[in-house]
ZADRENLUM-209012 format. One record per residue (C-alpha): residue number from 1; residue in one letter; y, x negated, z. Coordinates in steps of 0.001 Angstrom, whole numbers, plus 500000, padded with zeros to 6 digits. Last residue first. Layout:
<atoms>
atom n: NUM; res: A; c2: Y; c1: X; c3: Z
...
</atoms>
This chain:
<atoms>
atom n: 97; res: A; c2: 515657; c1: 499795; c3: 507894
atom n: 96; res: I; c2: 513912; c1: 497320; c3: 509449
atom n: 95; res: C; c2: 512076; c1: 498027; c3: 512217
atom n: 94; res: N; c2: 511450; c1: 496361; c3: 515628
atom n: 93; res: E; c2: 512161; c1: 499063; c3: 517319
atom n: 92; res: D; c2: 509324; c1: 501342; c3: 515677
atom n: 91; res: C; c2: 508542; c1: 502967; c3: 512322
atom n: 90; res: E; c2: 505983; c1: 505324; c3: 512181
atom n: 89; res: A; c2: 508283; c1: 508781; c3: 511475
atom n: 88; res: E; c2: 510717; c1: 507064; c3: 509160
atom n: 87; res: H; c2: 507317; c1: 504918; c3: 507451
atom n: 86; res: H; c2: 505690; c1: 508408; c3: 506966
atom n: 85; res: G; c2: 509009; c1: 509774; c3: 505601
atom n: 84; res: L; c2: 509221; c1: 507545; c3: 502942
atom n: 83; res: A; c2: 505801; c1: 507774; c3: 501590
atom n: 82; res: R; c2: 506411; c1: 511427; c3: 501464
atom n: 81; res: D; c2: 509016; c1: 510799; c3: 499348
atom n: 80; res: L; c2: 507412; c1: 507687; c3: 497675
atom n: 79; res: A; c2: 504282; c1: 510447; c3: 497060
atom n: 78; res: L; c2: 506666; c1: 513028; c3: 495534
atom n: 77; res: G; c2: 508421; c1: 510095; c3: 493418
atom n: 76; res: F; c2: 504918; c1: 509179; c3: 491993
atom n: 75; res: S; c2: 503611; c1: 512881; c3: 491168
atom n: 74; res: P; c2: 501132; c1: 514297; c3: 493725
atom n: 73; res: S; c2: 497882; c1: 513998; c3: 493738
atom n: 72; res: E; c2: 495000; c1: 516200; c3: 492295
atom n: 71; res: G; c2: 493369; c1: 513579; c3: 490524
atom n: 70; res: R; c2: 495504; c1: 510995; c3: 489919
atom n: 69; res: I; c2: 492756; c1: 507836; c3: 489527
atom n: 68; res: P; c2: 490250; c1: 510335; c3: 487375
atom n: 67; res: G; c2: 492529; c1: 511632; c3: 484604
atom n: 66; res: E; c2: 496018; c1: 514317; c3: 485164
atom n: 65; res: T; c2: 499671; c1: 514106; c3: 484696
atom n: 64; res: Y; c2: 499780; c1: 510778; c3: 483854
atom n: 63; res: E; c2: 502990; c1: 509192; c3: 484782
atom n: 62; res: Y; c2: 500946; c1: 508287; c3: 488145
atom n: 61; res: L; c2: 499586; c1: 504580; c3: 486816
atom n: 60; res: H; c2: 502630; c1: 503524; c3: 485487
atom n: 59; res: M; c2: 504989; c1: 504462; c3: 488309
atom n: 58; res: L; c2: 501414; c1: 501824; c3: 490403
atom n: 57; res: N; c2: 502513; c1: 499929; c3: 487806
atom n: 56; res: C; c2: 506327; c1: 500451; c3: 488677
atom n: 55; res: L; c2: 505382; c1: 499764; c3: 492300
atom n: 54; res: L; c2: 503243; c1: 496491; c3: 491890
atom n: 53; res: D; c2: 506395; c1: 494533; c3: 489650
atom n: 52; res: T; c2: 508740; c1: 495500; c3: 492021
atom n: 51; res: L; c2: 506277; c1: 493507; c3: 495181
atom n: 50; res: A; c2: 505000; c1: 491190; c3: 493159
atom n: 49; res: N; c2: 508673; c1: 490190; c3: 491983
atom n: 48; res: E; c2: 510103; c1: 487387; c3: 494695
atom n: 47; res: E; c2: 506345; c1: 486278; c3: 495119
atom n: 46; res: D; c2: 505062; c1: 485509; c3: 491814
atom n: 45; res: T; c2: 503310; c1: 488054; c3: 489136
atom n: 44; res: G; c2: 499984; c1: 486194; c3: 488310
atom n: 43; res: T; c2: 498859; c1: 489882; c3: 487282
atom n: 42; res: A; c2: 494745; c1: 489919; c3: 489267
atom n: 41; res: D; c2: 496012; c1: 487327; c3: 491997
atom n: 40; res: K; c2: 499771; c1: 488268; c3: 492888
atom n: 39; res: F; c2: 497905; c1: 492208; c3: 493056
atom n: 38; res: A; c2: 495409; c1: 491250; c3: 495611
atom n: 37; res: V; c2: 498362; c1: 489603; c3: 497115
atom n: 36; res: I; c2: 500155; c1: 492166; c3: 497623
atom n: 35; res: A; c2: 497467; c1: 494636; c3: 498544
atom n: 34; res: A; c2: 496373; c1: 492232; c3: 501502
atom n: 33; res: R; c2: 499870; c1: 492279; c3: 502646
atom n: 32; res: A; c2: 500122; c1: 496165; c3: 502960
atom n: 31; res: A; c2: 497097; c1: 495856; c3: 504734
atom n: 30; res: Q; c2: 498766; c1: 493354; c3: 506668
atom n: 29; res: R; c2: 501632; c1: 495408; c3: 507296
atom n: 28; res: R; c2: 499663; c1: 498642; c3: 508010
atom n: 27; res: L; c2: 497916; c1: 496886; c3: 510747
atom n: 26; res: E; c2: 500920; c1: 495298; c3: 512347
atom n: 25; res: N; c2: 502242; c1: 498750; c3: 512226
atom n: 24; res: M; c2: 498978; c1: 500068; c3: 514247
atom n: 23; res: D; c2: 500898; c1: 501905; c3: 517230
atom n: 22; res: E; c2: 498993; c1: 505038; c3: 517050
atom n: 21; res: P; c2: 496659; c1: 505652; c3: 513976
atom n: 20; res: D; c2: 493939; c1: 505029; c3: 516860
atom n: 19; res: Q; c2: 491827; c1: 501952; c3: 516667
atom n: 18; res: N; c2: 489291; c1: 501402; c3: 513884
atom n: 17; res: G; c2: 488446; c1: 498118; c3: 515874
atom n: 16; res: H; c2: 490686; c1: 495997; c3: 515314
atom n: 15; res: A; c2: 489311; c1: 493653; c3: 513276
atom n: 14; res: D; c2: 486608; c1: 495947; c3: 511531
atom n: 13; res: L; c2: 489997; c1: 497792; c3: 510242
atom n: 12; res: I; c2: 491296; c1: 494339; c3: 509150
atom n: 11; res: T; c2: 488330; c1: 493854; c3: 507433
atom n: 10; res: D; c2: 487781; c1: 497165; c3: 505711
atom n: 9; res: V; c2: 491384; c1: 496536; c3: 504472
atom n: 8; res: A; c2: 490406; c1: 493730; c3: 503033
atom n: 7; res: E; c2: 487137; c1: 495100; c3: 501423
atom n: 6; res: G; c2: 489310; c1: 497962; c3: 500646
atom n: 5; res: I; c2: 491529; c1: 495583; c3: 498696
atom n: 4; res: T; c2: 488931; c1: 493586; c3: 497054
atom n: 3; res: G; c2: 486982; c1: 490655; c3: 497347
atom n: 2; res: S; c2: 487809; c1: 487496; c3: 495916
atom n: 1; res: M; c2: 490511; c1: 486385; c3: 493813
</atoms>
């Protein structure tokens, strides 16, 4: 894999002029796709299992109560609940819920 997820997201942001977060669902999809591609490259998982495996690995990462990655972040369950709320708020008429 060339580059990092952060570099991929920066490239996308630069291409979009660091727009305001409103009306950014295409950018959000591209950034998420970059994360999936990076995960597939790092693990060798296939397309069918990539999202499930990535979510599972994130759960493993956040199962620890402290550390440099977790820091003050909420539990995975709380973060997932918050993400669902963000998705609902950011969804437009083209979203498939």
